[in-house]
Structures are given as C-alpha cells and as structure tokens.
HTML snippet that shows the backbone in 3Dmol.js (N, CA, C, O; Angstrom):
<script src="https://3Dmol.org/build/3Dmol-min.js"></script>
<div id="view" style="width:600px;height:400px;position:relative"></div>
<script>
const pdb = `
ATOM      1  N   UNK A   1      20.682  -1.649   2.224  1.00  0.00           N
ATOM      2  CA  UNK A   1      20.080  -1.099   1.045  1.00  0.00           C
ATOM      3  C   UNK A   1      20.283   0.440   1.100  1.00  0.00           C
ATOM      4  O   UNK A   1      20.064   1.062   2.140  1.00  0.00           O
ATOM      5  N   UNK A   2      20.676   1.000   0.037  1.00  0.00           N
ATOM      6  CA  UNK A   2      20.857   2.440  -0.033  1.00  0.00           C
ATOM      7  C   UNK A   2      19.584   3.173  -0.129  1.00  0.00           C
ATOM      8  O   UNK A   2      18.549   2.604  -0.478  1.00  0.00           O
ATOM      9  N   UNK A   3      19.639   4.491   0.191  1.00  0.00           N
ATOM     10  CA  UNK A   3      18.429   5.314   0.135  1.00  0.00           C
ATOM     11  C   UNK A   3      17.870   5.363  -1.277  1.00  0.00           C
ATOM     12  O   UNK A   3      16.651   5.351  -1.448  1.00  0.00           O
ATOM     13  N   UNK A   4      18.722   5.416  -2.292  1.00  0.00           N
ATOM     14  CA  UNK A   4      18.250   5.425  -3.650  1.00  0.00           C
ATOM     15  C   UNK A   4      17.506   4.149  -4.000  1.00  0.00           C
ATOM     16  O   UNK A   4      16.448   4.205  -4.626  1.00  0.00           O
ATOM     17  N   UNK A   5      18.041   2.999  -3.607  1.00  0.00           N
ATOM     18  CA  UNK A   5      17.343   1.757  -3.861  1.00  0.00           C
ATOM     19  C   UNK A   5      16.007   1.661  -3.170  1.00  0.00           C
ATOM     20  O   UNK A   5      15.053   1.122  -3.730  1.00  0.00           O
ATOM     21  N   UNK A   6      15.926   2.170  -1.978  1.00  0.00           N
ATOM     22  CA  UNK A   6      14.661   2.194  -1.248  1.00  0.00           C
ATOM     23  C   UNK A   6      13.638   3.068  -1.967  1.00  0.00           C
ATOM     24  O   UNK A   6      12.465   2.704  -2.038  1.00  0.00           O
ATOM     25  N   UNK A   7      14.052   4.194  -2.492  1.00  0.00           N
ATOM     26  CA  UNK A   7      13.118   5.072  -3.231  1.00  0.00           C
ATOM     27  C   UNK A   7      12.678   4.426  -4.483  1.00  0.00           C
ATOM     28  O   UNK A   7      11.502   4.509  -4.838  1.00  0.00           O
ATOM     29  N   UNK A   8      13.585   3.771  -5.184  1.00  0.00           N
ATOM     30  CA  UNK A   8      13.233   3.093  -6.431  1.00  0.00           C
ATOM     31  C   UNK A   8      12.253   1.937  -6.125  1.00  0.00           C
ATOM     32  O   UNK A   8      11.281   1.742  -6.856  1.00  0.00           O
ATOM     33  N   UNK A   9      12.504   1.193  -5.074  1.00  0.00           N
ATOM     34  CA  UNK A   9      11.616   0.133  -4.670  1.00  0.00           C
ATOM     35  C   UNK A   9      10.225   0.630  -4.340  1.00  0.00           C
ATOM     36  O   UNK A   9       9.220   0.037  -4.732  1.00  0.00           O
ATOM     37  N   UNK A  10      10.189   1.732  -3.610  1.00  0.00           N
ATOM     38  CA  UNK A  10       8.849   2.339  -3.247  1.00  0.00           C
ATOM     39  C   UNK A  10       8.123   2.814  -4.521  1.00  0.00           C
ATOM     40  O   UNK A  10       6.910   2.634  -4.629  1.00  0.00           O
ATOM     41  N   UNK A  11       8.815   3.394  -5.452  1.00  0.00           N
ATOM     42  CA  UNK A  11       8.190   3.879  -6.682  1.00  0.00           C
ATOM     43  C   UNK A  11       7.688   2.698  -7.527  1.00  0.00           C
ATOM     44  O   UNK A  11       6.610   2.787  -8.115  1.00  0.00           O
ATOM     45  N   UNK A  12       8.439   1.610  -7.599  1.00  0.00           N
ATOM     46  CA  UNK A  12       8.021   0.444  -8.313  1.00  0.00           C
ATOM     47  C   UNK A  12       6.773  -0.174  -7.693  1.00  0.00           C
ATOM     48  O   UNK A  12       5.834  -0.588  -8.372  1.00  0.00           O
ATOM     49  N   UNK A  13       6.816  -0.210  -6.377  1.00  0.00           N
ATOM     50  CA  UNK A  13       5.647  -0.834  -5.619  1.00  0.00           C
ATOM     51  C   UNK A  13       4.428   0.027  -5.836  1.00  0.00           C
ATOM     52  O   UNK A  13       3.349  -0.521  -6.059  1.00  0.00           O
ATOM     53  N   UNK A  14       4.530   1.349  -5.785  1.00  0.00           N
ATOM     54  CA  UNK A  14       3.384   2.246  -6.027  1.00  0.00           C
ATOM     55  C   UNK A  14       2.880   2.070  -7.460  1.00  0.00           C
ATOM     56  O   UNK A  14       1.672   1.987  -7.680  1.00  0.00           O
ATOM     57  N   UNK A  15       3.746   2.015  -8.392  1.00  0.00           N
ATOM     58  CA  UNK A  15       3.333   1.878  -9.824  1.00  0.00           C
ATOM     59  C   UNK A  15       2.647   0.525 -10.012  1.00  0.00           C
ATOM     60  O   UNK A  15       1.632   0.436 -10.702  1.00  0.00           O
ATOM     61  N   UNK A  16       3.177  -0.488  -9.424  1.00  0.00           N
ATOM     62  CA  UNK A  16       2.553  -1.845  -9.536  1.00  0.00           C
ATOM     63  C   UNK A  16       1.140  -1.793  -8.918  1.00  0.00           C
ATOM     64  O   UNK A  16       0.194  -2.345  -9.480  1.00  0.00           O
ATOM     65  N   UNK A  17       1.012  -1.152  -7.802  1.00  0.00           N
ATOM     66  CA  UNK A  17      -0.252  -1.045  -7.168  1.00  0.00           C
ATOM     67  C   UNK A  17      -1.304  -0.350  -8.050  1.00  0.00           C
ATOM     68  O   UNK A  17      -2.436  -0.814  -8.191  1.00  0.00           O
ATOM     69  N   UNK A  18      -0.881   0.777  -8.632  1.00  0.00           N
ATOM     70  CA  UNK A  18      -1.789   1.497  -9.481  1.00  0.00           C
ATOM     71  C   UNK A  18      -2.239   0.681 -10.704  1.00  0.00           C
ATOM     72  O   UNK A  18      -3.417   0.681 -11.061  1.00  0.00           O
ATOM     73  N   UNK A  19      -1.298  -0.002 -11.327  1.00  0.00           N
ATOM     74  CA  UNK A  19      -1.580  -0.884 -12.499  1.00  0.00           C
ATOM     75  C   UNK A  19      -2.500  -1.989 -12.092  1.00  0.00           C
ATOM     76  O   UNK A  19      -3.470  -2.279 -12.792  1.00  0.00           O
ATOM     77  N   UNK A  20      -2.213  -2.632 -10.943  1.00  0.00           N
ATOM     78  CA  UNK A  20      -3.064  -3.732 -10.492  1.00  0.00           C
ATOM     79  C   UNK A  20      -4.490  -3.319 -10.169  1.00  0.00           C
ATOM     80  O   UNK A  20      -5.446  -4.035 -10.467  1.00  0.00           O
ATOM     81  N   UNK A  21      -4.613  -2.128  -9.542  1.00  0.00           N
ATOM     82  CA  UNK A  21      -5.932  -1.635  -9.187  1.00  0.00           C
ATOM     83  C   UNK A  21      -6.758  -1.194 -10.386  1.00  0.00           C
ATOM     84  O   UNK A  21      -7.989  -1.218 -10.359  1.00  0.00           O
ATOM     85  N   UNK A  22      -6.043  -0.786 -11.452  1.00  0.00           N
ATOM     86  CA  UNK A  22      -6.809  -0.360 -12.631  1.00  0.00           C
ATOM     87  C   UNK A  22      -7.630  -1.504 -13.264  1.00  0.00           C
ATOM     88  O   UNK A  22      -8.608  -1.266 -13.972  1.00  0.00           O
ATOM     89  N   UNK A  23      -7.212  -2.725 -12.993  1.00  0.00           N
ATOM     90  CA  UNK A  23      -7.954  -3.938 -13.557  1.00  0.00           C
ATOM     91  C   UNK A  23      -9.094  -4.307 -12.663  1.00  0.00           C
ATOM     92  O   UNK A  23      -9.777  -5.291 -12.947  1.00  0.00           O
ATOM     93  N   UNK A  24      -9.357  -3.557 -11.559  1.00  0.00           N
ATOM     94  CA  UNK A  24     -10.386  -3.938 -10.626  1.00  0.00           C
ATOM     95  C   UNK A  24     -11.544  -2.995 -10.698  1.00  0.00           C
ATOM     96  O   UNK A  24     -12.078  -2.625  -9.652  1.00  0.00           O
ATOM     97  N   UNK A  25     -11.976  -2.573 -11.893  1.00  0.00           N
ATOM     98  CA  UNK A  25     -13.010  -1.576 -12.078  1.00  0.00           C
ATOM     99  C   UNK A  25     -14.388  -2.070 -11.616  1.00  0.00           C
ATOM    100  O   UNK A  25     -15.271  -1.253 -11.358  1.00  0.00           O
ATOM    101  N   UNK A  26     -14.584  -3.363 -11.509  1.00  0.00           N
ATOM    102  CA  UNK A  26     -15.896  -3.874 -11.135  1.00  0.00           C
ATOM    103  C   UNK A  26     -16.046  -4.068  -9.614  1.00  0.00           C
ATOM    104  O   UNK A  26     -17.059  -4.575  -9.131  1.00  0.00           O
ATOM    105  N   UNK A  27     -15.003  -3.649  -8.877  1.00  0.00           N
ATOM    106  CA  UNK A  27     -15.086  -3.709  -7.419  1.00  0.00           C
ATOM    107  C   UNK A  27     -16.006  -2.655  -6.899  1.00  0.00           C
ATOM    108  O   UNK A  27     -16.241  -1.633  -7.542  1.00  0.00           O
ATOM    109  N   UNK A  28     -16.533  -2.915  -5.712  1.00  0.00           N
ATOM    110  CA  UNK A  28     -17.364  -1.891  -5.063  1.00  0.00           C
ATOM    111  C   UNK A  28     -16.422  -0.782  -4.499  1.00  0.00           C
ATOM    112  O   UNK A  28     -15.215  -0.967  -4.349  1.00  0.00           O
ATOM    113  N   UNK A  29     -17.043   0.347  -4.206  1.00  0.00           N
ATOM    114  CA  UNK A  29     -16.254   1.457  -3.711  1.00  0.00           C
ATOM    115  C   UNK A  29     -15.484   1.060  -2.384  1.00  0.00           C
ATOM    116  O   UNK A  29     -14.328   1.429  -2.174  1.00  0.00           O
ATOM    117  N   UNK A  30     -16.197   0.300  -1.529  1.00  0.00           N
ATOM    118  CA  UNK A  30     -15.574  -0.124  -0.231  1.00  0.00           C
ATOM    119  C   UNK A  30     -14.400  -1.013  -0.519  1.00  0.00           C
ATOM    120  O   UNK A  30     -13.372  -0.873   0.142  1.00  0.00           O
ATOM    121  N   UNK A  31     -14.490  -1.959  -1.506  1.00  0.00           N
ATOM    122  CA  UNK A  31     -13.410  -2.854  -1.781  1.00  0.00           C
ATOM    123  C   UNK A  31     -12.192  -2.060  -2.332  1.00  0.00           C
ATOM    124  O   UNK A  31     -11.053  -2.321  -1.944  1.00  0.00           O
ATOM    125  N   UNK A  32     -12.446  -1.108  -3.221  1.00  0.00           N
ATOM    126  CA  UNK A  32     -11.367  -0.285  -3.730  1.00  0.00           C
ATOM    127  C   UNK A  32     -10.688   0.515  -2.608  1.00  0.00           C
ATOM    128  O   UNK A  32      -9.460   0.588  -2.555  1.00  0.00           O
ATOM    129  N   UNK A  33     -11.473   1.103  -1.731  1.00  0.00           N
ATOM    130  CA  UNK A  33     -10.906   1.840  -0.610  1.00  0.00           C
ATOM    131  C   UNK A  33     -10.070   0.988   0.241  1.00  0.00           C
ATOM    132  O   UNK A  33      -9.010   1.416   0.697  1.00  0.00           O
ATOM    133  N   UNK A  34     -10.511  -0.241   0.484  1.00  0.00           N
ATOM    134  CA  UNK A  34      -9.743  -1.178   1.241  1.00  0.00           C
ATOM    135  C   UNK A  34      -8.397  -1.489   0.684  1.00  0.00           C
ATOM    136  O   UNK A  34      -7.376  -1.466   1.371  1.00  0.00           O
ATOM    137  N   UNK A  35      -8.429  -1.783  -0.599  1.00  0.00           N
ATOM    138  CA  UNK A  35      -7.185  -2.127  -1.303  1.00  0.00           C
ATOM    139  C   UNK A  35      -6.224  -0.932  -1.391  1.00  0.00           C
ATOM    140  O   UNK A  35      -5.013  -1.084  -1.231  1.00  0.00           O
ATOM    141  N   UNK A  36      -6.791   0.267  -1.649  1.00  0.00           N
ATOM    142  CA  UNK A  36      -5.923   1.483  -1.694  1.00  0.00           C
ATOM    143  C   UNK A  36      -5.355   1.749  -0.337  1.00  0.00           C
ATOM    144  O   UNK A  36      -4.176   2.079  -0.208  1.00  0.00           O
ATOM    145  N   UNK A  37      -6.147   1.615   0.653  1.00  0.00           N
ATOM    146  CA  UNK A  37      -5.666   1.816   2.030  1.00  0.00           C
ATOM    147  C   UNK A  37      -4.582   0.842   2.423  1.00  0.00           C
ATOM    148  O   UNK A  37      -3.598   1.210   3.064  1.00  0.00           O
ATOM    149  N   UNK A  38      -4.771  -0.399   2.035  1.00  0.00           N
ATOM    150  CA  UNK A  38      -3.713  -1.401   2.357  1.00  0.00           C
ATOM    151  C   UNK A  38      -2.435  -1.098   1.592  1.00  0.00           C
ATOM    152  O   UNK A  38      -1.346  -1.232   2.150  1.00  0.00           O
ATOM    153  N   UNK A  39      -2.532  -0.703   0.356  1.00  0.00           N
ATOM    154  CA  UNK A  39      -1.378  -0.348  -0.414  1.00  0.00           C
ATOM    155  C   UNK A  39      -0.596   0.852   0.163  1.00  0.00           C
ATOM    156  O   UNK A  39       0.627   0.831   0.303  1.00  0.00           O
ATOM    157  N   UNK A  40      -1.362   1.875   0.479  1.00  0.00           N
ATOM    158  CA  UNK A  40      -0.781   3.083   1.044  1.00  0.00           C
ATOM    159  C   UNK A  40      -0.171   2.786   2.382  1.00  0.00           C
ATOM    160  O   UNK A  40       0.911   3.273   2.709  1.00  0.00           O
ATOM    161  N   UNK A  41      -0.881   1.967   3.174  1.00  0.00           N
ATOM    162  CA  UNK A  41      -0.386   1.575   4.505  1.00  0.00           C
ATOM    163  C   UNK A  41       0.869   0.773   4.448  1.00  0.00           C
ATOM    164  O   UNK A  41       1.760   0.936   5.282  1.00  0.00           O
ATOM    165  N   UNK A  42       0.958  -0.121   3.440  1.00  0.00           N
ATOM    166  CA  UNK A  42       2.194  -0.925   3.269  1.00  0.00           C
ATOM    167  C   UNK A  42       3.415  -0.008   2.913  1.00  0.00           C
ATOM    168  O   UNK A  42       4.520  -0.165   3.431  1.00  0.00           O
ATOM    169  N   UNK A  43       3.152   0.889   2.059  1.00  0.00           N
ATOM    170  CA  UNK A  43       4.230   1.823   1.686  1.00  0.00           C
ATOM    171  C   UNK A  43       4.618   2.639   2.883  1.00  0.00           C
ATOM    172  O   UNK A  43       5.809   2.765   3.170  1.00  0.00           O
ATOM    173  N   UNK A  44       3.650   3.211   3.613  1.00  0.00           N
ATOM    174  CA  UNK A  44       3.962   4.014   4.754  1.00  0.00           C
ATOM    175  C   UNK A  44       4.671   3.202   5.875  1.00  0.00           C
ATOM    176  O   UNK A  44       5.614   3.669   6.513  1.00  0.00           O
ATOM    177  N   UNK A  45       4.176   2.000   6.068  1.00  0.00           N
ATOM    178  CA  UNK A  45       4.792   1.155   7.123  1.00  0.00           C
ATOM    179  C   UNK A  45       6.226   0.810   6.745  1.00  0.00           C
ATOM    180  O   UNK A  45       7.110   0.791   7.601  1.00  0.00           O
ATOM    181  N   UNK A  46       6.457   0.534   5.447  1.00  0.00           N
ATOM    182  CA  UNK A  46       7.793   0.238   5.006  1.00  0.00           C
ATOM    183  C   UNK A  46       8.752   1.381   5.170  1.00  0.00           C
ATOM    184  O   UNK A  46       9.886   1.208   5.618  1.00  0.00           O
ATOM    185  N   UNK A  47       8.292   2.537   4.808  1.00  0.00           N
ATOM    186  CA  UNK A  47       9.119   3.764   4.918  1.00  0.00           C
ATOM    187  C   UNK A  47       9.410   4.093   6.366  1.00  0.00           C
ATOM    188  O   UNK A  47      10.554   4.395   6.706  1.00  0.00           O
ATOM    189  N   UNK A  48       8.399   4.043   7.237  1.00  0.00           N
ATOM    190  CA  UNK A  48       8.587   4.389   8.656  1.00  0.00           C
ATOM    191  C   UNK A  48       9.468   3.414   9.392  1.00  0.00           C
ATOM    192  O   UNK A  48      10.192   3.815  10.304  1.00  0.00           O
ATOM    193  N   UNK A  49       9.434   2.159   9.032  1.00  0.00           N
ATOM    194  CA  UNK A  49      10.259   1.105   9.692  1.00  0.00           C
ATOM    195  C   UNK A  49      11.511   0.795   8.912  1.00  0.00           C
ATOM    196  O   UNK A  49      12.178  -0.193   9.221  1.00  0.00           O
ATOM    197  N   UNK A  50      11.857   1.557   7.951  1.00  0.00           N
ATOM    198  CA  UNK A  50      13.105   1.403   7.163  1.00  0.00           C
ATOM    199  C   UNK A  50      13.154   0.020   6.473  1.00  0.00           C
ATOM    200  O   UNK A  50      14.201  -0.627   6.453  1.00  0.00           O
ATOM    201  N   UNK A  51      12.018  -0.425   5.913  1.00  0.00           N
ATOM    202  CA  UNK A  51      11.949  -1.654   5.123  1.00  0.00           C
ATOM    203  C   UNK A  51      11.686  -2.897   5.914  1.00  0.00           C
ATOM    204  O   UNK A  51      11.843  -3.989   5.367  1.00  0.00           O
ATOM    205  N   UNK A  52      11.289  -2.814   7.182  1.00  0.00           N
ATOM    206  CA  UNK A  52      10.990  -3.959   7.933  1.00  0.00           C
ATOM    207  C   UNK A  52       9.734  -4.669   7.417  1.00  0.00           C
ATOM    208  O   UNK A  52       8.713  -4.033   7.157  1.00  0.00           O
ATOM    209  N   UNK A  53       9.824  -5.990   7.274  1.00  0.00           N
ATOM    210  CA  UNK A  53       8.676  -6.728   6.786  1.00  0.00           C
ATOM    211  C   UNK A  53       7.478  -6.645   7.714  1.00  0.00           C
ATOM    212  O   UNK A  53       6.334  -6.575   7.264  1.00  0.00           O
ATOM    213  N   UNK A  54       7.751  -6.653   9.031  1.00  0.00           N
ATOM    214  CA  UNK A  54       6.693  -6.578  10.026  1.00  0.00           C
ATOM    215  C   UNK A  54       6.025  -5.182   9.926  1.00  0.00           C
ATOM    216  O   UNK A  54       4.800  -5.077   9.997  1.00  0.00           O
ATOM    217  N   UNK A  55       6.808  -4.153   9.767  1.00  0.00           N
ATOM    218  CA  UNK A  55       6.258  -2.793   9.614  1.00  0.00           C
ATOM    219  C   UNK A  55       5.449  -2.645   8.333  1.00  0.00           C
ATOM    220  O   UNK A  55       4.450  -1.927   8.310  1.00  0.00           O
ATOM    221  N   UNK A  56       5.868  -3.314   7.278  1.00  0.00           N
ATOM    222  CA  UNK A  56       5.126  -3.240   6.019  1.00  0.00           C
ATOM    223  C   UNK A  56       3.772  -3.962   6.125  1.00  0.00           C
ATOM    224  O   UNK A  56       2.737  -3.465   5.681  1.00  0.00           O
ATOM    225  N   UNK A  57       3.828  -5.159   6.734  1.00  0.00           N
ATOM    226  CA  UNK A  57       2.566  -5.916   6.919  1.00  0.00           C
ATOM    227  C   UNK A  57       1.623  -5.213   7.906  1.00  0.00           C
ATOM    228  O   UNK A  57       0.411  -5.202   7.690  1.00  0.00           O
ATOM    229  N   UNK A  58       2.144  -4.643   8.957  1.00  0.00           N
ATOM    230  CA  UNK A  58       1.382  -3.881   9.882  1.00  0.00           C
ATOM    231  C   UNK A  58       0.724  -2.690   9.303  1.00  0.00           C
ATOM    232  O   UNK A  58      -0.436  -2.397   9.593  1.00  0.00           O
ATOM    233  N   UNK A  59       1.461  -1.995   8.479  1.00  0.00           N
ATOM    234  CA  UNK A  59       0.967  -0.773   7.779  1.00  0.00           C
ATOM    235  C   UNK A  59      -0.131  -1.190   6.814  1.00  0.00           C
ATOM    236  O   UNK A  59      -1.146  -0.501   6.701  1.00  0.00           O
ATOM    237  N   UNK A  60       0.051  -2.295   6.120  1.00  0.00           N
ATOM    238  CA  UNK A  60      -0.940  -2.800   5.186  1.00  0.00           C
ATOM    239  C   UNK A  60      -2.244  -3.102   5.939  1.00  0.00           C
ATOM    240  O   UNK A  60      -3.334  -2.751   5.485  1.00  0.00           O
ATOM    241  N   UNK A  61      -2.109  -3.751   7.085  1.00  0.00           N
ATOM    242  CA  UNK A  61      -3.305  -4.170   7.884  1.00  0.00           C
ATOM    243  C   UNK A  61      -4.034  -2.933   8.366  1.00  0.00           C
ATOM    244  O   UNK A  61      -5.254  -2.846   8.227  1.00  0.00           O
ATOM    245  N   UNK A  62      -3.334  -1.998   8.917  1.00  0.00           N
ATOM    246  CA  UNK A  62      -3.976  -0.775   9.478  1.00  0.00           C
ATOM    247  C   UNK A  62      -4.561   0.000   8.337  1.00  0.00           C
ATOM    248  O   UNK A  62      -5.688   0.483   8.452  1.00  0.00           O
ATOM    249  N   UNK A  63      -3.851   0.148   7.231  1.00  0.00           N
ATOM    250  CA  UNK A  63      -4.333   0.937   6.071  1.00  0.00           C
ATOM    251  C   UNK A  63      -5.556   0.293   5.503  1.00  0.00           C
ATOM    252  O   UNK A  63      -6.468   1.006   5.086  1.00  0.00           O
ATOM    253  N   UNK A  64      -5.635  -1.023   5.460  1.00  0.00           N
ATOM    254  CA  UNK A  64      -6.772  -1.727   4.899  1.00  0.00           C
ATOM    255  C   UNK A  64      -7.976  -1.529   5.770  1.00  0.00           C
ATOM    256  O   UNK A  64      -9.080  -1.361   5.253  1.00  0.00           O
ATOM    257  N   UNK A  65      -7.808  -1.541   7.094  1.00  0.00           N
ATOM    258  CA  UNK A  65      -8.962  -1.350   8.009  1.00  0.00           C
ATOM    259  C   UNK A  65      -9.460   0.068   7.851  1.00  0.00           C
ATOM    260  O   UNK A  65     -10.666   0.311   7.788  1.00  0.00           O
ATOM    261  N   UNK A  66      -8.517   1.015   7.786  1.00  0.00           N
ATOM    262  CA  UNK A  66      -8.940   2.416   7.669  1.00  0.00           C
ATOM    263  C   UNK A  66      -9.675   2.657   6.312  1.00  0.00           C
ATOM    264  O   UNK A  66     -10.718   3.309   6.260  1.00  0.00           O
ATOM    265  N   UNK A  67      -9.094   2.111   5.240  1.00  0.00           N
ATOM    266  CA  UNK A  67      -9.715   2.206   3.929  1.00  0.00           C
ATOM    267  C   UNK A  67     -11.121   1.561   3.835  1.00  0.00           C
ATOM    268  O   UNK A  67     -11.993   2.015   3.095  1.00  0.00           O
ATOM    269  N   UNK A  68     -11.287   0.494   4.617  1.00  0.00           N
ATOM    270  CA  UNK A  68     -12.579  -0.184   4.647  1.00  0.00           C
ATOM    271  C   UNK A  68     -13.656   0.657   5.303  1.00  0.00           C
ATOM    272  O   UNK A  68     -14.834   0.602   4.950  1.00  0.00           O
ATOM    273  N   UNK A  69     -13.185   1.464   6.306  1.00  0.00           N
ATOM    274  CA  UNK A  69     -14.152   2.274   7.088  1.00  0.00           C
ATOM    275  C   UNK A  69     -14.490   3.606   6.399  1.00  0.00           C
ATOM    276  O   UNK A  69     -15.473   4.248   6.770  1.00  0.00           O
ATOM    277  N   UNK A  70     -13.704   4.032   5.413  1.00  0.00           N
ATOM    278  CA  UNK A  70     -13.942   5.313   4.743  1.00  0.00           C
ATOM    279  C   UNK A  70     -15.128   5.169   3.807  1.00  0.00           C
ATOM    280  O   UNK A  70     -15.255   4.163   3.109  1.00  0.00           O
ATOM    281  N   UNK A  71     -15.987   6.159   3.790  1.00  0.00           N
ATOM    282  CA  UNK A  71     -17.186   6.127   2.878  1.00  0.00           C
ATOM    283  C   UNK A  71     -16.836   6.755   1.624  1.00  0.00           C
ATOM    284  O   UNK A  71     -17.671   6.841   0.723  1.00  0.00           O
TER     285      UNK A  71
END
`;
const viewer = $3Dmol.createViewer("view");
viewer.addModel(pdb, "pdb");
viewer.setStyle({}, {cartoon: {color: "spectrum"}});
viewer.zoomTo();
viewer.render();
</script>
C-alpha cells in the first residue's frame, strides 16, 4: 500500500469515527472518553506499525483503557 493510500485510509477512518461519535450524545463522559481513546489508539497503532492489524487492535485497546481512566 502506498503512503498516499495509507493517509487517505487514516483520514477516512478518522472522519468515520467523528461521524459515528456524534450520534452518541447520550453517552456518559467516561464512555465518550473510552471510545475516543480507542479510536485515537487504533489510528496511532496503525500508523506506528505500518498498518498491522495487531498493532491497530493493540492501539485501540491501550487507547480505550487510557480514555476510560481520564476524568
């Protein structure tokens, strides 16, 4: 996959995440932080591991845990 395709994929994923989270306005602050952390972690894990599925899932898990702990 070329660098341009990876950037486009990351942008589409981020946009999808923002749109999906906008429909979750009745969530508690902790739930929103968890989802945002998981999304950001997935993007970060994917970028750092050059698109590895394991890196993406690991990043989502770590990001979700961190997001859950943030007040």
